[in-house]
gemmi code that builds the backbone of each chain (N, CA, C; Angstrom):
import gemmi

chains = {
    "A": [
        ("MET", (-6.104, -6.671, 4.186), (-5.254, -5.277, 3.920), (-5.440, -4.138, 4.516)),
        ("SER", (-6.492, -4.128, 5.079), (-6.952, -2.512, 5.785), (-6.263, -2.718, 7.010)),
        ("THR", (-6.130, -3.878, 7.762), (-5.511, -3.817, 8.608), (-4.095, -3.512, 8.993)),
        ("HIS", (-3.483, -3.058, 9.915), (-2.622, -2.395, 10.252), (-1.436, -3.752, 9.757)),
        ("LEU", (-0.150, -3.246, 9.044), (1.069, -4.366, 9.112), (1.875, -4.334, 10.158)),
        ("PRO", (1.794, -5.221, 11.040), (2.837, -5.194, 12.026), (3.987, -5.192, 11.733)),
        ("SER", (5.061, -4.379, 12.650), (6.599, -4.535, 12.329), (7.114, -5.783, 12.857)),
        ("VAL", (8.013, -6.250, 12.059), (8.692, -7.647, 12.252), (10.057, -7.064, 12.975)),
        ("VAL", (10.586, -8.392, 13.914), (11.907, -8.189, 14.500), (12.810, -8.404, 13.846)),
        ("THR", (13.782, -7.511, 13.858), (14.851, -8.080, 12.890), (15.612, -8.758, 13.350)),
        ("SER", (16.470, -9.994, 12.771), (17.267, -10.911, 13.219), (18.036, -11.190, 11.859)),
        ("SER", (19.728, -11.402, 12.335), (20.455, -11.929, 11.352), (20.334, -12.971, 10.442)),
        ("SER", (20.562, -13.244, 9.218), (20.649, -14.533, 8.769), (21.561, -15.251, 9.303)),
        ("THR", (21.070, -16.540, 9.255), (22.359, -17.702, 9.862), (23.216, -18.609, 8.704)),
        ("SER", (22.489, -18.378, 7.466), (22.961, -18.518, 6.257), (22.488, -18.099, 5.133)),
        ("PHE", (23.245, -18.039, 3.538), (22.776, -17.738, 2.371), (21.396, -18.132, 2.125)),
        ("LEU", (21.303, -19.662, 2.539), (19.885, -19.916, 1.924), (18.632, -19.237, 2.912)),
        ("GLN", (18.860, -19.046, 4.235), (17.915, -18.405, 4.797), (17.700, -16.823, 4.411)),
        ("ALA", (19.171, -16.406, 4.162), (18.646, -15.035, 3.698), (18.027, -14.978, 2.313)),
        ("ARG", (18.482, -15.655, 1.233), (17.782, -15.773, 0.131), (15.964, -16.193, 0.143)),
        ("ARG", (15.664, -16.804, 0.879), (14.142, -17.261, 1.700), (13.736, -16.022, 1.868)),
        ("ARG", (14.388, -15.169, 2.818), (13.763, -13.956, 3.399), (13.627, -13.063, 2.046)),
        ("VAL", (14.580, -13.029, 1.092), (14.310, -11.683, 0.235), (13.345, -12.351, -0.544)),
        ("LEU", (13.182, -13.498, -1.101), (12.043, -13.973, -2.010), (10.844, -13.735, -1.310)),
        ("SER", (10.836, -14.048, 0.056), (9.456, -13.987, 0.760), (8.984, -12.458, 0.943)),
        ("GLY", (10.172, -11.283, 0.931), (9.767, -10.018, 1.253), (9.234, -9.717, -0.629)),
        ("TYR", (10.157, -10.046, -1.453), (9.542, -9.799, -2.806), (8.163, -10.391, -3.195)),
        ("ARG", (8.082, -11.600, -2.721), (6.611, -12.306, -2.871), (5.823, -11.099, -2.099)),
        ("ASP", (5.788, -10.892, -1.021), (4.930, -9.618, -0.173), (4.528, -8.502, -1.212)),
        ("TRP", (5.682, -7.962, -1.759), (5.804, -6.738, -2.471), (4.746, -6.903, -3.868)),
        ("ILE", (5.021, -8.230, -4.573), (4.365, -8.545, -5.810), (2.864, -8.593, -5.662)),
        ("ARG", (2.533, -9.391, -4.199), (1.489, -9.687, -4.064), (0.384, -8.355, -3.935)),
        ("SER", (1.213, -7.040, -3.392), (0.341, -5.799, -2.965), (0.691, -4.849, -4.347)),
        ("SER", (1.167, -5.155, -5.336), (1.153, -4.211, -6.490), (0.105, -3.780, -6.391)),
        ("ARG", (-0.963, -4.632, -6.521), (-2.738, -4.255, -7.026), (-2.805, -3.089, -5.874)),
        ("TRP", (-2.909, -3.857, -4.834), (-3.606, -3.042, -3.550), (-2.759, -1.417, -3.476)),
        ("ILE", (-1.345, -1.531, -4.135), (-0.928, -0.178, -4.108), (-1.215, 0.698, -5.091)),
        ("THR", (-1.440, 0.270, -6.306), (-2.123, 1.012, -7.161), (-3.674, 1.354, -7.096)),
        ("GLU", (-4.384, 0.569, -6.437), (-5.604, 0.794, -6.200), (-5.802, 1.743, -5.123)),
        ("ASN", (-5.307, 1.505, -3.997), (-5.318, 2.330, -2.925), (-4.546, 3.894, -2.394)),
        ("TYR", (-3.338, 3.995, -3.450), (-2.723, 4.585, -3.230), (-3.514, 5.568, -4.492)),
        ("GLN", (-4.290, 5.187, -5.163), (-4.783, 5.635, -6.721), (-3.936, 6.281, -7.819)),
        ("LEU", (-3.083, 5.518, -7.862), (-2.215, 5.775, -8.642), (-2.472, 5.818, -10.248)),
        ("GLU", (-1.976, 6.483, -11.051), (-2.109, 6.879, -12.570), (-1.306, 5.959, -13.121)),
        ("ILE", (-0.727, 4.541, -12.684), (0.017, 3.519, -13.173), (-0.684, 2.394, -13.305)),
        ("THR", (-0.432, 1.243, -14.056), (-0.941, 0.083, -13.813), (-0.194, -0.933, -12.921)),
        ("SER", (-0.730, -2.043, -12.151), (0.294, -2.490, -11.316), (1.072, -3.190, -11.979)),
        ("ASP", (1.469, -3.337, -13.551), (2.212, -3.905, -13.876), (3.374, -3.502, -13.717)),
        ("VAL", (3.391, -1.873, -13.881), (4.613, -1.034, -13.897), (5.352, -1.052, -12.232)),
        ("VAL", (4.381, -0.818, -11.857), (4.670, -1.223, -10.251), (5.603, -2.341, -9.865)),
        ("LYS", (5.048, -3.543, -10.542), (5.603, -4.715, -10.380), (7.272, -4.744, -11.024)),
        ("LYS", (7.052, -3.891, -12.219), (8.188, -3.837, -12.946), (9.658, -2.845, -11.942)),
        ("ARG", (8.799, -1.985, -11.680), (9.820, -1.192, -10.743), (10.289, -1.978, -9.471)),
        ("ILE", (9.413, -2.699, -9.216), (9.954, -3.558, -7.745), (11.057, -4.438, -8.181)),
        ("ARG", (10.808, -5.221, -9.260), (11.725, -5.999, -9.648), (13.146, -5.422, -9.913)),
        ("GLN", (12.965, -3.922, -10.870), (14.134, -3.384, -10.940), (14.913, -3.172, -9.476)),
        ("GLU", (14.165, -2.765, -8.433), (14.847, -2.578, -7.427), (15.405, -3.881, -6.723)),
        ("TYR", (15.258, -4.489, -6.946), (15.619, -6.046, -6.708), (16.731, -6.621, -7.343)),
        ("GLU", (16.829, -6.016, -8.516), (17.997, -6.846, -9.644), (19.020, -5.810, -9.456)),
        ("LYS", (18.879, -4.135, -8.861), (19.837, -3.205, -8.679), (20.848, -4.036, -7.698)),
        ("PHE", (20.425, -4.822, -6.627), (21.596, -5.450, -5.465), (21.558, -6.817, -5.848)),
        ("LYS", (21.271, -7.147, -7.445), (21.866, -8.866, -7.572), (23.174, -8.973, -7.319)),
        ("GLY", (24.006, -8.468, -7.638), (25.594, -9.118, -6.986), (25.961, -9.003, -5.733)),
        ("VAL", (25.223, -8.561, -4.666), (25.497, -8.493, -3.172), (25.801, -9.787, -2.865)),
        ("SER", (27.106, -10.099, -1.998), (27.319, -11.287, -1.644), (27.450, -10.975, -0.498)),
        ("ASP", (27.807, -10.371, 0.679), (27.738, -9.919, 1.695), (26.521, -10.363, 2.518)),
        ("LEU", (26.741, -11.516, 3.705), (25.221, -11.703, 4.220), (24.840, -10.432, 5.160)),
        ("GLN", (25.689, -9.735, 5.696), (25.241, -8.856, 6.821), (24.718, -7.223, 5.944)),
        ("THR", (25.590, -7.320, 4.551), (24.874, -6.279, 3.710), (23.703, -6.503, 3.128)),
        ("ILE", (23.287, -8.041, 2.644), (21.994, -8.522, 2.574), (21.177, -8.458, 3.628)),
        ("ASP", (21.420, -8.571, 4.594), (20.370, -8.535, 6.002), (20.107, -6.952, 6.003)),
        ("VAL", (20.961, -5.981, 5.804), (20.396, -4.504, 5.770), (19.660, -4.334, 4.509)),
        ("LEU", (19.721, -4.709, 3.410), (19.127, -4.640, 2.563), (17.647, -4.947, 2.440)),
        ("ILE", (17.420, -6.400, 3.107), (16.309, -6.762, 3.716), (15.382, -6.140, 4.667)),
        ("TYR", (15.942, -5.567, 5.852), (15.252, -4.668, 6.652), (14.769, -3.171, 6.113)),
        ("LYS", (15.842, -2.963, 4.911), (15.162, -1.787, 4.355), (13.874, -1.930, 3.762)),
        ("GLY", (14.139, -2.744, 2.930), (12.848, -3.638, 2.211), (11.809, -3.467, 2.702)),
        ("ARG", (11.925, -4.243, 4.112), (10.514, -4.544, 4.940), (10.116, -3.116, 5.805)),
        ("THR", (11.082, -2.133, 5.760), (10.678, -1.166, 6.296), (9.546, -0.077, 5.444)),
        ("GLU", (10.314, -0.188, 3.994), (9.083, 0.411, 3.037), (8.351, 0.005, 2.483)),
        ("TYR", (8.071, -1.388, 2.830), (6.649, -2.253, 2.435), (5.950, -1.538, 3.742)),
        ("GLU", (6.376, -1.754, 4.935), (5.599, -1.481, 6.217), (5.036, -0.068, 5.793)),
        ("GLU", (6.099, 1.033, 5.446), (5.669, 2.179, 5.525), (4.356, 2.373, 4.159)),
        ("THR", (4.682, 1.689, 3.199), (3.681, 1.656, 2.156), (2.453, 1.547, 2.479)),
        ("MET", (2.267, -0.124, 2.835), (1.029, -0.575, 3.490), (0.702, -0.046, 4.621)),
        ("ASN", (1.053, 0.562, 5.320), (0.304, 1.409, 6.765), (-0.093, 2.674, 6.168)),
        ("TYR", (-0.079, 3.060, 4.942), (-0.293, 4.694, 4.758), (0.552, 5.374, 5.618)),
        ("TRP", (1.752, 4.757, 5.747), (2.997, 6.105, 6.345), (3.235, 7.183, 5.396)),
        ("LYS", (2.781, 6.662, 4.144), (3.329, 7.540, 2.911), (2.233, 8.165, 2.314)),
        ("GLN", (2.070, 8.915, 1.373), (1.020, 9.315, 0.279), (1.517, 9.328, -1.004)),
        ("ALA", (0.374, 9.319, -1.886), (0.823, 8.957, -3.412), (2.106, 9.466, -3.953)),
        ("THR", (2.193, 11.022, -3.753), (3.357, 11.261, -4.223), (5.017, 10.798, -3.588)),
        ("HIS", (4.934, 10.073, -2.205), (5.817, 9.571, -2.028), (6.392, 7.973, -2.810)),
        ("VAL", (5.094, 7.302, -3.113), (5.080, 6.079, -4.019), (5.466, 6.746, -5.278)),
        ("MET", (5.063, 8.110, -5.651), (5.244, 8.174, -7.219), (6.748, 8.620, -7.376)),
        ("ARG", (7.790, 9.257, -6.534), (8.610, 8.906, -6.378), (9.717, 8.494, -6.851)),
        ("PHE", (9.395, 6.765, -6.523), (10.277, 5.896, -7.140), (10.169, 5.774, -8.751)),
        ("PHE", (9.236, 6.394, -8.990), (8.880, 6.568, -10.420), (9.340, 7.631, -11.823)),
        ("ASP", (10.125, 8.180, -10.278), (10.421, 9.565, -11.345), (12.039, 9.542, -11.957)),
        ("ALA", (12.310, 10.539, -13.031), (13.600, 10.145, -13.875), (14.330, 10.662, -12.538)),
        ("PRO", (15.549, 10.075, -12.642), (16.867, 10.598, -11.752), (16.912, 11.933, -11.873)),
        ("ARG", (17.237, 12.589, -11.231), (17.364, 14.181, -10.799), (18.613, 14.359, -11.534)),
        ("ALA", (19.246, 15.583, -12.148), (20.264, 16.007, -13.085), (21.306, 15.759, -12.422)),
        ("GLU", (21.250, 16.211, -10.853), (22.643, 16.127, -10.073), (22.791, 14.909, -9.403)),
        ("ASP", (21.763, 13.532, -9.571), (22.362, 12.489, -9.797), (22.823, 11.549, -10.467)),
        ("VAL", (22.799, 12.475, -11.704), (23.276, 11.303, -13.093), (24.964, 11.579, -13.032)),
        ("LYS", (25.737, 10.433, -12.865), (27.017, 11.165, -12.426), (27.619, 11.446, -14.104)),
        ("PRO", (28.223, 11.926, -14.291), (28.992, 12.736, -15.671), (30.043, 11.193, -15.952)),
        ("THR", (30.174, 11.156, -17.134), (30.895, 10.117, -17.484), (32.212, 10.370, -18.469)),
        ("ASP", (31.885, 11.986, -18.863), (33.214, 12.301, -19.423), (34.372, 12.940, -18.604)),
        ("PHE", (35.346, 12.659, -19.171), (36.917, 13.235, -18.671), (36.459, 14.101, -17.494)),
        ("LEU", (35.998, 15.640, -18.115), (36.063, 16.760, -17.482), (34.885, 17.009, -16.688)),
        ("GLY", (33.864, 16.198, -16.847), (32.609, 16.252, -16.086), (33.308, 15.426, -14.872)),
        ("ARG", (33.476, 14.371, -15.244), (34.041, 13.660, -13.859), (35.026, 14.048, -12.882)),
        ("PHE", (35.949, 14.951, -13.844), (36.817, 16.202, -12.999), (36.322, 17.095, -11.865)),
        ("TYR", (35.229, 17.503, -12.650), (34.468, 18.559, -11.890), (33.678, 18.136, -11.090)),
        ("ALA", (32.989, 16.863, -10.831), (32.150, 16.189, -10.243), (33.264, 15.452, -8.722)),
        ("GLY", (34.357, 15.971, -8.889), (35.202, 15.319, -7.935), (35.266, 13.884, -7.834)),
        ("ARG", (34.884, 13.034, -8.912), (35.036, 11.787, -8.916), (36.223, 11.274, -10.207)),
        ("ASP", (36.879, 10.114, -9.882), (37.867, 9.630, -10.791), (37.096, 8.444, -11.541)),
    ],
    "B": [
        ("MET", (-16.060, -20.439, 25.928), (-16.163, -21.740, 25.573), (-17.304, -22.087, 24.520)),
        ("PHE", (-18.139, -20.884, 24.281), (-19.121, -21.168, 23.225), (-17.997, -20.730, 22.080)),
        ("SER", (-17.292, -19.931, 22.095), (-16.854, -19.432, 20.947), (-15.942, -20.642, 20.430)),
        ("ARG", (-15.031, -21.252, 21.301), (-14.826, -22.498, 21.075), (-15.057, -23.477, 20.516)),
        ("VAL", (-16.461, -23.896, 20.731), (-17.365, -24.976, 20.188), (-17.521, -24.277, 18.615)),
        ("PHE", (-17.773, -23.513, 18.692), (-18.367, -22.707, 17.456), (-17.241, -22.922, 16.519)),
        ("THR", (-15.955, -22.402, 16.982), (-15.211, -22.209, 15.629), (-14.647, -23.587, 15.289)),
        ("SER", (-14.831, -24.912, 16.341), (-14.228, -26.217, 16.076), (-15.119, -26.671, 15.012)),
        ("SER", (-16.819, -26.243, 15.388), (-18.052, -27.083, 14.445), (-17.919, -26.315, 12.733)),
        ("VAL", (-17.161, -25.171, 13.195), (-17.287, -24.167, 12.063), (-16.066, -25.107, 10.928)),
        ("ALA", (-14.855, -25.782, 11.748), (-13.521, -25.804, 11.182), (-13.865, -27.388, 10.420)),
        ("ARG", (-14.992, -27.814, 11.196), (-15.243, -29.354, 10.998), (-15.803, -29.034, 9.563)),
        ("THR", (-17.130, -28.989, 9.592), (-17.896, -28.294, 8.631), (-17.017, -28.209, 7.506)),
        ("ALA", (-16.143, -27.458, 7.617), (-15.615, -26.712, 6.672), (-14.455, -27.997, 5.990)),
        ("THR", (-13.750, -28.606, 6.613), (-13.006, -29.671, 6.449), (-13.924, -30.560, 6.218)),
        ("SER", (-14.754, -31.125, 6.162), (-15.727, -32.103, 5.888), (-16.065, -31.863, 4.553)),
        ("SER", (-16.520, -30.413, 4.355), (-17.163, -30.181, 2.932), (-16.286, -30.416, 1.999)),
        ("PHE", (-15.043, -30.189, 2.398), (-14.226, -30.363, 1.097), (-13.308, -31.719, 1.238)),
        ("ALA", (-13.540, -32.679, 2.104), (-12.742, -33.970, 2.255), (-14.234, -34.650, 1.889)),
        ("ALA", (-15.620, -34.264, 1.975), (-16.297, -35.328, 1.707), (-16.771, -35.354, -0.096)),
        ("VAL", (-16.419, -34.262, -0.836), (-16.595, -34.130, -2.268), (-15.130, -34.505, -2.841)),
        ("PRO", (-14.857, -35.747, -3.042), (-13.413, -35.937, -3.655), (-13.504, -35.409, -5.120)),
        ("ARG", (-12.617, -35.118, -6.164), (-12.630, -34.827, -6.887), (-13.646, -35.779, -8.253)),
        ("ALA", (-13.252, -36.615, -8.024), (-13.646, -37.721, -9.309), (-15.022, -38.275, -8.940)),
        ("THR", (-15.804, -38.094, -7.892), (-17.203, -38.430, -7.473), (-18.049, -37.190, -7.530)),
        ("PRO", (-17.900, -36.172, -8.044), (-19.195, -35.128, -7.967), (-20.647, -35.218, -8.754)),
        ("PHE", (-20.284, -36.709, -9.623), (-21.402, -36.689, -10.232), (-22.692, -37.550, -9.722)),
        ("VAL", (-22.181, -38.133, -8.594), (-23.064, -38.617, -7.736), (-24.040, -37.817, -7.101)),
        ("ILE", (-23.838, -37.027, -6.452), (-24.033, -35.943, -5.980), (-25.213, -35.126, -6.782)),
        ("ARG", (-24.870, -35.096, -8.071), (-25.703, -34.568, -9.155), (-26.733, -35.422, -9.236)),
        ("ALA", (-26.630, -36.606, -9.746), (-27.637, -37.723, -9.713), (-28.521, -37.743, -8.753)),
        ("ALA", (-27.812, -37.835, -7.598), (-28.874, -37.473, -6.422), (-29.845, -36.187, -6.350)),
        ("ALA", (-29.069, -35.144, -6.665), (-29.950, -33.773, -6.615), (-30.939, -34.115, -7.932)),
        ("ALA", (-30.688, -34.524, -8.891), (-31.760, -34.893, -9.709), (-32.578, -35.473, -9.416)),
        ("ALA", (-32.535, -36.879, -8.958), (-33.547, -37.791, -8.609), (-34.610, -37.062, -7.470)),
        ("THR", (-34.037, -36.512, -6.459), (-34.723, -35.978, -5.349), (-35.080, -34.648, -5.186)),
        ("PRO", (-36.548, -34.357, -4.476), (-37.092, -33.205, -4.971), (-36.311, -32.010, -3.760)),
        ("LEU", (-35.583, -32.615, -3.223), (-34.630, -32.078, -2.029), (-33.346, -30.885, -3.071)),
        ("ARG", (-33.101, -29.940, -2.578), (-31.913, -29.081, -3.202), (-30.893, -28.925, -2.177)),
        ("PHE", (-30.008, -29.463, -2.955), (-28.562, -29.352, -2.125), (-27.847, -27.886, -2.473)),
        ("TYR", (-28.176, -27.428, -1.392), (-27.109, -25.930, -2.011), (-25.821, -26.070, -2.000)),
        ("GLY", (-25.015, -27.372, -1.063), (-23.736, -27.484, -0.917), (-23.033, -27.829, -2.280)),
        ("ALA", (-23.918, -28.268, -3.086), (-23.362, -29.113, -4.466), (-22.889, -28.652, -5.144)),
        ("GLY", (-23.519, -27.553, -5.753), (-22.774, -26.350, -6.837), (-22.413, -26.968, -7.708)),
        ("PRO", (-21.343, -26.387, -8.728), (-20.887, -26.670, -9.834), (-19.601, -27.715, -9.323)),
        ("SER", (-19.318, -28.452, -10.185), (-18.166, -29.657, -9.741), (-16.723, -29.047, -9.845)),
        ("PRO", (-16.218, -29.688, -8.669), (-14.877, -28.934, -8.608), (-13.856, -29.088, -10.218)),
        ("LEU", (-12.668, -28.558, -10.013), (-12.233, -28.880, -11.132), (-11.160, -30.458, -11.097)),
        ("SER", (-11.179, -30.522, -12.465), (-10.359, -32.276, -12.348), (-8.824, -31.539, -12.391)),
        ("VAL", (-8.028, -32.502, -11.941), (-6.607, -32.375, -12.353), (-6.389, -31.895, -13.495)),
        ("ALA", (-6.822, -32.273, -14.672), (-6.415, -32.123, -15.808), (-6.904, -30.552, -16.494)),
        ("GLN", (-7.850, -30.306, -15.984), (-8.285, -28.944, -15.912), (-7.283, -27.743, -15.281)),
        ("VAL", (-7.134, -27.875, -14.019), (-6.124, -27.187, -13.450), (-4.732, -27.216, -14.228)),
        ("GLN", (-4.458, -28.270, -14.643), (-3.152, -28.587, -15.269), (-3.080, -27.529, -16.198)),
        ("GLU", (-4.061, -27.621, -17.252), (-4.014, -26.894, -18.372), (-4.145, -25.095, -18.183)),
        ("ARG", (-4.915, -24.939, -17.112), (-5.229, -23.418, -16.518), (-3.921, -23.013, -16.107)),
        ("VAL", (-2.808, -23.769, -15.432), (-1.833, -23.744, -15.071), (-1.075, -23.369, -16.212)),
        ("LEU", (-0.777, -24.229, -17.381), (-0.119, -24.176, -18.503), (-0.180, -22.778, -19.580)),
        ("ASN", (-1.614, -22.537, -19.097), (-2.291, -21.256, -20.152), (-1.862, -19.937, -19.427)),
        ("VAL", (-1.727, -19.970, -17.528), (-0.843, -19.014, -16.902), (0.498, -18.785, -17.645)),
        ("LEU", (1.064, -19.921, -17.512), (2.575, -19.623, -18.009), (3.232, -19.278, -19.366)),
        ("LYS", (1.898, -19.612, -20.324), (1.952, -19.343, -21.759), (1.736, -17.730, -21.922)),
        ("ASP", (0.818, -17.124, -20.759), (0.802, -15.456, -20.881), (2.020, -14.834, -20.164)),
        ("PHE", (2.990, -15.612, -19.416), (3.862, -14.914, -19.186), (5.100, -14.770, -19.983)),
        ("ASP", (5.380, -13.354, -20.245), (6.397, -13.494, -21.488), (7.478, -13.586, -21.404)),
        ("LYS", (8.030, -13.965, -20.622), (9.435, -14.482, -20.444), (9.599, -15.933, -20.967)),
        ("VAL", (8.440, -16.602, -20.703), (8.483, -18.338, -20.921), (8.263, -18.678, -22.449)),
        ("ASP", (9.038, -19.313, -22.804), (9.334, -19.744, -24.276), (7.811, -20.817, -24.594)),
        ("ALA", (6.855, -20.740, -25.238), (5.818, -21.583, -25.011), (6.062, -22.781, -26.010)),
        ("SER", (7.028, -22.857, -26.670), (7.316, -24.057, -27.513), (8.130, -25.179, -26.656)),
        ("LYS", (8.723, -24.179, -25.571), (9.369, -25.306, -24.672), (8.773, -25.752, -23.361)),
        ("LEU", (7.300, -25.156, -23.096), (6.494, -25.682, -21.901), (5.978, -26.912, -22.271)),
        ("THR", (6.313, -27.651, -21.138), (5.573, -29.103, -20.945), (5.362, -29.069, -19.334)),
        ("LEU", (4.260, -30.050, -18.912), (3.971, -30.009, -17.369), (5.010, -30.456, -16.531)),
        ("ASP", (6.276, -30.850, -17.317), (7.608, -31.107, -16.559), (8.514, -30.326, -16.577)),
        ("SER", (8.576, -29.299, -17.346), (9.727, -28.469, -17.527), (10.035, -27.538, -16.502)),
        ("HIS", (10.931, -27.638, -15.954), (11.634, -27.121, -14.589), (11.770, -25.501, -15.291)),
        ("PHE", (11.207, -24.569, -14.382), (11.425, -23.173, -14.856), (13.059, -22.655, -14.724)),
        ("ILE", (13.867, -23.270, -13.448), (15.085, -22.584, -13.777), (16.072, -22.832, -14.684)),
        ("THR", (15.872, -24.674, -14.965), (16.806, -25.371, -16.003), (16.458, -25.518, -17.296)),
        ("ASP", (14.935, -25.698, -17.263), (14.726, -25.603, -18.441), (14.344, -24.447, -19.293)),
        ("LEU", (13.577, -23.584, -18.371), (12.950, -22.601, -19.366), (13.586, -21.432, -19.054)),
        ("GLY", (14.779, -21.692, -18.267), (15.991, -20.450, -18.297), (15.256, -18.909, -17.214)),
        ("LEU", (14.409, -19.163, -16.520), (13.896, -18.396, -15.763), (15.083, -18.345, -13.967)),
        ("ASP", (14.624, -16.843, -13.706), (15.346, -17.187, -12.061), (14.380, -16.897, -11.078)),
        ("SER", (14.777, -16.820, -9.834), (14.129, -16.942, -8.764), (13.099, -15.995, -8.795)),
        ("LEU", (13.253, -15.022, -9.158), (12.175, -13.427, -8.808), (11.268, -14.084, -9.749)),
        ("ASP", (11.422, -14.635, -11.186), (10.578, -14.989, -12.214), (9.568, -15.991, -11.592)),
        ("GLN", (10.222, -16.843, -10.932), (9.347, -18.337, -10.307), (8.491, -17.535, -9.139)),
        ("VAL", (8.963, -16.625, -8.645), (7.713, -16.191, -7.621), (6.778, -15.151, -8.285)),
        ("GLU", (7.065, -14.614, -9.356), (5.896, -13.773, -9.893), (5.015, -15.422, -10.607)),
        ("ILE", (5.744, -15.855, -11.019), (5.023, -17.283, -11.957), (3.730, -17.804, -10.586)),
        ("THR", (4.122, -17.975, -9.114), (3.022, -18.294, -8.394), (2.504, -17.453, -7.909)),
        ("ILE", (2.753, -16.164, -8.241), (1.680, -15.523, -7.759), (0.787, -15.083, -8.607)),
        ("ALA", (0.975, -15.293, -10.426), (0.085, -15.463, -11.261), (-0.815, -16.600, -10.968)),
        ("ILE", (-0.452, -17.651, -10.552), (-0.933, -19.012, -10.427), (-2.110, -18.663, -8.756)),
        ("GLU", (-1.337, -17.703, -7.880), (-2.541, -17.431, -6.699), (-3.601, -17.254, -7.180)),
        ("GLU", (-3.306, -15.747, -8.330), (-4.458, -15.003, -8.916), (-5.437, -15.924, -9.799)),
        ("GLU", (-4.407, -16.574, -10.429), (-5.782, -17.349, -11.684), (-6.857, -18.312, -10.372)),
        ("PHE", (-6.136, -18.656, -9.684), (-6.935, -19.867, -8.626), (-7.620, -19.171, -7.362)),
        ("ASN", (-7.364, -17.740, -7.457), (-8.168, -17.427, -6.087), (-7.612, -17.745, -4.890)),
        ("ILE", (-6.052, -18.041, -4.438), (-5.933, -18.988, -3.426), (-4.531, -18.194, -3.017)),
        ("GLU", (-4.364, -18.142, -1.784), (-2.865, -18.135, -1.099), (-1.763, -18.647, -0.581)),
        ("LEU", (-1.137, -19.117, -1.535), (0.010, -20.339, -1.179), (0.787, -20.014, 0.224)),
        ("SER", (1.296, -20.959, 1.006), (2.430, -20.201, 1.658), (3.611, -20.193, 1.043)),
        ("ASP", (4.471, -19.575, 1.714), (6.070, -19.433, 1.265), (6.705, -21.063, 1.061)),
        ("ARG", (6.322, -21.713, 1.868), (6.812, -23.074, 1.833), (6.318, -23.525, 0.731)),
        ("ASP", (5.083, -23.763, 0.252), (4.350, -24.783, -0.803), (5.008, -24.016, -2.130)),
        ("ALA", (4.958, -22.528, -2.136), (5.480, -21.647, -3.279), (6.831, -21.950, -3.692)),
        ("ASP", (7.721, -22.154, -2.579), (8.906, -22.367, -3.075), (9.425, -23.624, -3.651)),
        ("ASP", (8.010, -24.829, -3.656), (8.252, -26.357, -4.108), (8.259, -25.836, -5.598)),
        ("ILE", (7.194, -24.660, -5.983), (6.662, -25.052, -6.845), (7.806, -24.557, -8.131)),
        ("LEU", (8.270, -25.771, -8.980), (9.567, -25.302, -9.887), (8.984, -26.015, -11.088)),
        ("THR", (7.958, -26.701, -11.569), (7.257, -27.278, -12.560), (5.612, -27.004, -12.488)),
        ("PRO", (5.294, -26.499, -13.827), (3.835, -26.548, -13.958), (3.098, -27.651, -13.299)),
        ("ARG", (3.581, -28.976, -13.591), (2.956, -30.065, -12.594), (2.711, -29.844, -10.844)),
        ("ALA", (3.742, -29.502, -10.481), (3.753, -29.260, -9.073), (3.027, -27.969, -8.707)),
        ("ALA", (2.868, -26.959, -9.540), (1.936, -25.908, -9.281), (0.604, -26.465, -9.015)),
        ("ALA", (0.351, -27.255, -10.139), (-1.067, -27.745, -9.923), (-1.167, -28.685, -9.090)),
        ("ASP", (-0.852, -29.400, -8.752), (-0.567, -30.011, -7.544), (-0.766, -29.369, -5.986)),
        ("LYS", (-0.209, -28.305, -6.294), (-0.385, -27.348, -4.769), (-1.697, -26.407, -4.748)),
        ("VAL", (-2.359, -26.374, -5.863), (-3.648, -26.015, -5.845), (-4.596, -26.653, -4.914)),
        ("PRO", (-4.700, -26.031, -3.626), (-5.874, -26.896, -2.966), (-7.312, -27.116, -3.283)),
        ("CYS", (-7.626, -25.970, -3.199), (-9.316, -26.106, -3.248), (-9.887, -25.268, -4.687)),
        ("PRO", (-10.375, -25.859, -5.793), (-10.685, -25.036, -7.201), (-12.137, -24.503, -7.356)),
        ("PHE", (-12.758, -24.628, -5.959), (-13.705, -24.486, -6.061), (-14.275, -22.914, -6.424)),
        ("GLU", (-13.253, -22.190, -5.795), (-13.438, -20.369, -6.161), (-13.297, -20.468, -7.719)),
        ("ALA", (-12.285, -20.895, -8.039), (-11.440, -21.160, -9.209), (-12.693, -21.062, -10.535)),
        ("ARG", (-13.456, -22.004, -10.077), (-14.866, -22.848, -11.134), (-15.392, -21.544, -11.219)),
        ("GLU", (-15.559, -21.013, -9.942), (-16.704, -19.546, -9.995), (-16.154, -18.524, -10.568)),
        ("MET", (-14.912, -18.086, -10.859), (-14.189, -17.183, -11.864), (-14.235, -17.629, -13.040)),
        ("GLU", (-14.365, -18.770, -13.251), (-14.044, -18.994, -14.559), (-15.457, -18.863, -15.242)),
        ("ALA", (-16.411, -19.338, -14.427), (-18.207, -18.695, -14.650), (-18.332, -17.558, -15.035)),
        ("ARG", (-17.909, -16.921, -14.163), (-17.889, -15.625, -14.133), (-17.441, -14.872, -15.515)),
        ("GLU", (-16.118, -15.310, -15.797), (-15.578, -14.782, -16.921), (-16.364, -14.932, -18.431)),
        ("ASP", (-17.175, -16.042, -18.186), (-17.704, -16.509, -19.562), (-18.853, -15.703, -19.959)),
    ],
}
model = gemmi.Model(1)
for chain_id, residues in chains.items():
    chain = gemmi.Chain(chain_id)
    for i, (resn, *xyz) in enumerate(residues, 1):
        res = gemmi.Residue()
        res.name, res.seqid = resn, gemmi.SeqId(i, " ")
        for name, pos in zip(("N", "CA", "C"), xyz):
            atom = gemmi.Atom()
            atom.name, atom.element = name, gemmi.Element(name[0])
            atom.pos, atom.b_iso = gemmi.Position(*pos), 0.0
            res.add_atom(atom)
        chain.add_residue(res)
    model.add_chain(chain)
structure = gemmi.Structure()
structure.add_model(model)
structure.setup_entities()
């Protein structure tokens, strides 16, 4: 794991089956590396918390059914993984995933709040 | 050329040492070691039996919080019987990898859908035995 993680050439999935396999392969890489991440970035959280957060991120896009959208998500996940494993990040960048959402990112739910925010 | 000879001989010894000690007959080696004054450095502890591997796979699954231990048998299917999803399946295969100190290929890991299939995929339980001894 101390060696450089190489980039992979992006390619479009030809079928949902292939996309599924690539998603699970990416998830497997992440979960396998969760302990490495906590140890090498010296995070003050356990690897279980990291695993939970990774799963949360994958579940966020559970309903995506468009093949090209899935491909983009696969590339983004892989990019994030590569940046993490090659130390192109620092501990704060990793910990940013565990921050509570910022006040301005929380969408208002009441009528006037949505009106002021320009959303309907 | 030397390196090629060297790697091939290493590969041969590696495969032969695993192939030469079938799971069922470690006792022969032990008996031989006891009878002669020679020391068999490679003999070591006997590899795990199939039943032991299966038991440890089941123990891993029992520790997995989403698995209902009462429904768990050797042949219960992760997705249809235990109600898990594909992400859970990946997590289970990684827990099994950590338990036995191995790394499964994606193809092998995809096939693991029952505890029995998982036990079948565990290739070389020597290190696992060492880990077990260390835990005691």
